[in-house]
C-alpha positions as CSV (number, residue, x, y, z in Angstrom):
1,M,0.0,0.0,0.0
2,K,2.8,2.4,0.8
3,K,4.5,1.5,-2.4
4,E,1.3,2.3,-4.4
5,K,1.0,5.7,-2.7
6,S,4.5,6.7,-3.4
7,I,4.1,5.6,-7.1
8,S,0.9,7.6,-7.4
9,K,2.6,10.7,-5.7
10,S,5.6,10.3,-8.1
11,K,3.3,10.1,-11.1
12,K,1.4,13.2,-10.0
13,L,4.6,15.1,-9.4
14,L,6.0,14.0,-12.8
15,N,2.7,14.9,-14.5
16,R,2.8,18.4,-13.0
17,L,6.4,18.9,-13.9
18,M,5.7,17.8,-17.6
19,V,2.7,20.1,-17.8
20,Y,4.8,23.0,-16.6
21,L,7.7,22.2,-19.0
22,I,5.4,21.7,-22.0
23,G,3.6,24.9,-21.3
24,L,6.9,26.8,-20.9
25,L,8.3,25.3,-24.1
26,G,5.1,25.8,-26.0
27,F,5.0,29.4,-25.1
28,T,8.6,30.1,-26.0
29,A,8.2,28.1,-29.3
30,A,5.1,30.2,-30.2
31,T,7.0,33.5,-29.8
32,G,9.6,32.5,-32.4
33,C,7.2,31.1,-35.0
34,P,5.7,33.1,-37.8
35,V,2.3,34.7,-37.1
36,F,-0.5,33.6,-39.3
37,A,-2.9,36.3,-40.2
38,Y,-6.4,36.1,-41.6
39,G,-7.8,38.6,-44.0
40,S,-7.0,40.2,-47.4
41,P,-4.4,42.6,-48.6
42,H,-5.9,46.1,-48.5
43,A,-5.0,49.7,-49.0
44,T,-6.5,53.2,-48.7
45,Y,-7.0,55.1,-51.9
46,K,-7.3,58.9,-52.1
47,Y,-9.0,59.8,-55.4
48,K,-8.3,63.2,-56.8
49,F,-9.8,63.7,-60.2
50,Q,-10.7,66.9,-62.1
51,L,-12.9,67.4,-65.2
52,L,-12.5,70.6,-67.3
53,D,-13.6,71.9,-70.7
54,E,-11.3,73.2,-73.4
55,K,-11.1,76.6,-71.7
56,D,-10.1,75.1,-68.3
57,K,-13.6,75.7,-67.0
58,P,-14.7,73.1,-64.4
59,L,-17.5,70.8,-65.4
60,E,-20.0,70.3,-62.5
61,N,-22.3,67.3,-61.8
62,T,-20.7,64.9,-64.3
63,Q,-20.2,61.2,-63.7
64,L,-16.8,59.6,-64.4
65,R,-15.6,56.1,-64.5
66,V,-12.3,54.4,-63.9
67,T,-11.6,51.6,-66.4
68,W,-8.7,49.5,-67.7
69,K,-7.8,50.6,-71.3
70,G,-9.6,48.5,-73.8
71,Y,-12.2,47.1,-71.4
72,N,-15.6,48.3,-70.2
73,Y,-14.7,47.1,-66.7
74,R,-15.4,49.6,-64.0
75,L,-13.1,49.6,-61.0
76,L,-15.4,52.1,-59.2
77,P,-18.9,51.1,-60.5
78,T,-21.9,53.3,-59.9
79,D,-20.2,55.1,-57.1
80,P,-22.1,58.2,-56.1
81,N,-18.7,59.8,-55.2
82,M,-17.7,59.7,-58.8
83,V,-19.7,62.8,-59.7
84,T,-17.8,66.1,-60.0
85,D,-18.5,69.0,-57.6
86,K,-18.9,72.7,-58.6
87,N,-15.1,72.9,-59.1
88,G,-15.1,69.9,-61.4
89,R,-13.4,67.8,-58.8
90,I,-13.8,64.4,-57.3
91,N,-12.0,64.1,-53.9
92,Y,-12.7,61.2,-51.7
93,S,-11.0,58.3,-49.9
94,A,-11.9,54.7,-49.9
95,G,-10.3,51.5,-48.5
96,G,-10.5,48.1,-50.1
97,F,-8.7,45.4,-51.9
98,I,-5.5,46.1,-53.7
99,K,-6.0,47.6,-57.1
100,N,-3.5,48.0,-59.8
101,Y,-3.9,51.3,-61.6
102,D,-0.9,50.8,-63.9
103,D,-3.0,50.7,-67.1
104,S,-6.1,52.5,-65.8
105,W,-7.9,55.4,-67.3
106,L,-10.4,58.1,-66.1
107,V,-13.2,58.0,-68.7
108,Y,-16.0,60.3,-69.6
109,Y,-19.0,58.5,-71.3
110,E,-21.7,60.7,-72.7
111,T,-24.4,58.1,-71.8
112,D,-23.6,58.5,-68.1
113,N,-24.1,62.2,-68.2
114,E,-27.6,63.8,-68.6
115,H,-26.2,67.2,-67.5
116,H,-23.8,67.5,-70.5
117,S,-25.4,65.1,-72.9
118,G,-24.6,65.9,-76.5
119,V,-22.1,68.6,-75.7
120,F,-18.7,66.9,-75.3
121,K,-16.9,64.1,-77.0
122,E,-16.2,60.9,-75.0
123,D,-12.6,60.9,-73.9
124,S,-10.2,59.4,-71.4
125,V,-6.9,60.2,-69.7
126,R,-4.3,57.9,-68.0
127,I,-4.4,57.7,-64.2
128,E,-1.3,58.4,-62.0
129,E,-0.9,56.3,-58.9
130,K,1.6,57.0,-56.2
131,R,2.1,55.5,-52.7
132,I,2.1,58.4,-50.2
133,K,2.2,56.3,-47.0
134,K,3.7,52.9,-46.3
135,G,1.4,50.3,-44.7
136,L,1.8,48.4,-41.5
137,G,2.5,44.7,-41.7
138,N,1.8,42.2,-44.5
139,W,-1.9,43.0,-45.1
140,N,-2.0,46.8,-45.1
141,H,-0.3,48.1,-48.2
142,G,-0.5,51.7,-47.2
143,T,-2.2,54.8,-48.7
144,Y,-2.1,55.6,-52.4
145,E,-3.0,58.8,-54.2
146,V,-4.8,58.2,-57.5
147,K,-5.2,61.3,-59.6
148,A,-5.9,62.6,-63.1
149,T,-7.2,65.7,-64.9
150,L,-9.4,65.2,-68.0
151,K,-10.1,68.0,-70.4
152,L,-13.1,67.5,-72.7
153,K,-13.5,68.8,-76.2
154,K,-16.9,70.0,-77.5
155,K,-18.5,68.0,-80.3
156,D,-18.3,69.6,-83.7
């Protein structure tokens, strides 16, 4: 009976010691391992667009689109912020998935614009993209400024 009690006390002590060591080793191992993150790469975009006529007069209340050249794909579809203000400008920020504006264009389509319908030719201009703030970590790619100025010509 004494032998069984000493074995059982020894097992308990050994179990406690192993739990302590495994916990200690597990914690130190976790601090050296790479951290797995869940989510999607994202960035903040500051859009700065301006729409002018041939005489550099701002065009108000006009919808614009952002497309890839040669495609009718909208990166900013039906966004109410894509309408020019009284100074012919669009200024707003939005966060989201990473976009590549390398071959993107700011486009004026007559069909989108009741306010200037029949007055101006459809036209486009290449968008400039520049990182203005570096992101934090692997998922946040920072802040980008996306800008363009489009000058429309009147129809003949």
